[in-house]
Every structure is written in structure tokens, then in C-alpha cells.
C-alpha positions in Angstrom: 67.9 143.1 143.7 66.7 141.1 146.7 63.1 142.2 146.0 63.3 141.2 142.4 64.7 137.8 143.4 61.9 137.3 145.9 59.4 138.2 143.3 61.0 135.7 140.8 60.9 132.9 143.3 57.3 133.8 144.3 56.1 133.8 140.7 57.8 130.5 139.9 56.3 128.9 142.9 52.8 130.2 142.2 53.0 129.4 138.4 54.1 125.9 138.9 51.9 125.2 142.0 54.6 124.8 144.7 53.8 125.3 148.3 55.1 128.5 150.0 57.5 126.6 152.2 58.9 124.3 149.5 62.6 124.4 149.1 63.7 127.0 146.5 66.8 125.0 145.7 64.8 121.8 145.2 62.2 123.6 143.2 64.6 125.0 140.7 66.4 121.6 140.4 63.0 119.8 139.9 62.0 122.3 137.2 65.5 122.5 135.6 65.2 126.3 135.7 68.0 128.8 136.4 68.2 130.6 139.7 67.8 134.4 139.8 71.5 135.1 139.9 72.1 133.0 136.8 69.3 134.8 134.9 70.8 138.2 135.8 74.3 137.1 135.0 73.2 135.7 131.6 71.4 139.0 130.8 74.5 141.0 131.7 76.7 138.8 129.5 74.3 139.2 126.6 74.1 143.0 127.0 77.9 143.3 127.1 78.2 141.1 124.0 75.6 143.1 122.2 77.3 146.4 123.1 80.7 145.1 122.1 79.4 144.1 118.6 77.3 147.2 118.1 78.2 149.5 115.2 77.1 152.7 116.8 80.0 154.5 118.5 77.8 156.5 120.8 76.2 153.3 122.2 79.6 151.8 122.7 80.9 155.0 124.4 77.9 155.3 126.8 78.1 151.7 127.9 81.9 151.7 128.4 81.7 154.7 130.7 79.9 152.5 133.3 
């Protein structure tokens, strides 16, 4: 996960033209973007919600095993 986070930060810096040594915290505040942990958390919450409301019993069973 640390490599994904590093890639996320690197892509955001490059896309928006920030210097390599610019503060990551300040960059995300300036851009009003979520940090990596928030993106992952929100994706997990959406997945859990989607599985809970799914009509297919097999899908529910597979995801509730984890």
C-alpha cells in the first residue's frame, strides 16, 4: 500500500506541477483533494455498502467470508 500511496502522491505532484520537495500535506490542502488513506477508506465503504445491498446471495457470501 505504501507504493500505491507514493505513486498517488507522485502523480498528483506531476499532474498539477508541484515541485518534488513540496509539502504533501500543503499540496493536498491547496488542491482540496483527499489524501490516499481517505481515498482507500471511501472506496472500502462504497464496496461494503454495495455488497450489503446486492441481491445476489453468492456475492454477499463471498464478501462476508473476508
